[in-house]
Structure formats: structure tokens, C-alpha cells
N, C-alpha and C positions, 0 to 999 in steps of 0.2 A: 325393797318393794313392799314389804309388809306394813300395812297401815295400823294394825292393832297395837304393836309396841309403841308407836308414835303417840297414839291416843292415850296410852297409859302414862307416858311421860307428861303430857299436858294435863292429865287429871289432877296432879298434885301441885300444879302452879295456880295458886289462888288469884282471882282477879283477872284472869286472862280468858278471853273467848276467841277461839280461832286465831291465836297469836296476836290478839289486840288487847292492850291494857286499857282499863277504864280508870282514869285517875280521879275524876270528880263527877258530880252529878250532871254537869252541863254536857259531858261527852255523850250522854244518851240522846240528847236532843239534836246533835249535829247532823244526824241522818236526815232530818226533815227540813233542811234549810232551803232546798230548791223546790219550788212549786211550779207546775206547768199551767199555762193559761189556755183556756178552751177557745176563746174568740178574741178578736181584735180589741173589743171594747174593754177588756181587762177583767172580765169575770173569770173566777178561778174554775179550773176543771173539777176540783174536789172541794167541798165545803169543810171537810174535816181531815185532819192529819190521821187521827185514830179516834176511837170512841170517847176518850176523855179530854183530848186536846182540841180546842177550837182554833181555827186558823186566825192569825193576827191580821193578815192582809186581805180580808174579805172584800172590802170596798175600794181598794187602791187601784188606780189606773196603771197601765203598763209604763207610761212615762214617769210617774212618780216612783214606781218600783225600780226602774232603771236608774233614776237619779239618786236614789238612796244609797249612801256609801256603805253602811253596815248591813248585816243580815238581821233578821227578826228573831233569831234564836233566843237572845237574852230577853226580848219582850215576851215571847211565848213562855219561856221558863218562869219569868216573874208573874205572868198572869195565872199560871198553874200552881203558884206557890201555896195558896190557901188550901187547895185540894191535897197537895203533898203534905203540908204541915199538919193537917188533921189526922193523917194516917200514922205519923211517926210517934214514937214513944222514947222516953229516956234521952240518951245522948244524941240520938238521931234528930230529935226535936230541937235540941240545943244547937246542933249543927245547922239545921234549916234556919233557925232564928239568926245565927251569926252570918250566914250567907245573905239573908235579907238585909241586914244592917250594912254589910259590905257593898252590896249592889245599890242600896239607897244612897250611900256616900258617893259611889262612882257616878250615879245619875246626877247627883247634886253638883259634882265637879264638872261634869259635861255641860250642864246648863249654865254654870258660871263661865266656862270658857266660851260658850256661844254668845253670852251677853257681852263678854269682853271684846270679842271680835266685832260685834255689831256696834259697840260703843266707839271702837277705834275707827270704824268706817264713818260714823257720824262726825267725829272730831275732824277727820280729814276733809269731809265735805264742808264743814263750817269754816275751816281755815282757808280754803281756796276760794 
């Protein structure tokens, strides 16, 4: 029943906060993925997630927000890249640079797949 010895055990486990491991930088942004709407017309209840991060979905309507398949965590993360990159030094700066390259390639692949899907739809329409 004593909490103190348990806190001493957790003190020496690096990278754990309340028995939660943070594996990468994106894990910090996962807490802010759900935003509540104040009114029917789609205006958000809060304009800011916190003092440094602006909300990506400022002008989106409820229907467009519901139709969107993925969350906007990656978008917010990439928008805040410049702010994070300026603060980093040494290997951390290299890590941020490599993350940006990886995410840029993933976005490029996603755009290509969207184009391929739209091209297939056009070909089907032309053939029929």
C-alpha cells in the first residue's frame, strides 16, 4: 500500500512517465487529436491547442471534419516543424531534418496514390 517505494522504482526507468513510454516525437502530439466544436456551424471551441501550436482545423466545417479519414496530428506536427527545428542543436537537429525528409516522402507517396485512384476512375468512365 505504500506509494513511495513504487515511485522510487519508476524514478530509474528513463523515458517513462506514469508507466507510459514515449517512443518518438509524434507521441507527444497524440493527446491533442480530438477537438470539440462549440456550435453547429463548425467553429471550434478553442482557437489554440496551447500557446505555441495553432489549430490546423480552424475553418473546417463539421461535415468535412467527419468525412476526413485521418487525424490532423501529422499536419500539426509538420506545421510546427520550423519552430522545433530552430530550437534543436547537434544530433537532435539532424533527427528533425531526417524526420522531415521521411514525412515529405510519405506525403509524396500519398499524393501519388490519390492520383492513381483518380486516373483509374477516369479510365473506367472513358471505357464505358
